Steps between C-alpha positions, in 0.01 A plus 500: 500500500182312582193476282188648656162394367319821413229337288235566766586869502484513121164323497371754752633785286331364186172449690504861626588630154217295346253625762604859429452452124155347553406796720618741229302310238185540709541878491534492121197274478290751697611768253402277206863475386465133413808466282727633776316279748580191292866603470530530878322169560738334256797643692345389830457148362871494413594613852276237658652237272854597607389486863324162466165655605272255323169618650578860414603395149165331447299797635698743286460289188125473562467878542706557186281266295175648634605857415629392159175319418276779628678804364688372195248279323566431137224636280 
């Protein structure tokens, strides 16, 4: 039995999953469901991390922080 390197396929899977979660979060954002939006962005970040998608990780983290700062300010 030979070992086949499937890491590229997994990275692609994680990227697609992360993109899907970001897209879902955008819908929740439009509906002012900010808590759910943050949950989805957090999940997307995890997917991007597993898939070694550094640029997407940074964009997702930035979006997460912006929403958190804007909509969940401490009084």
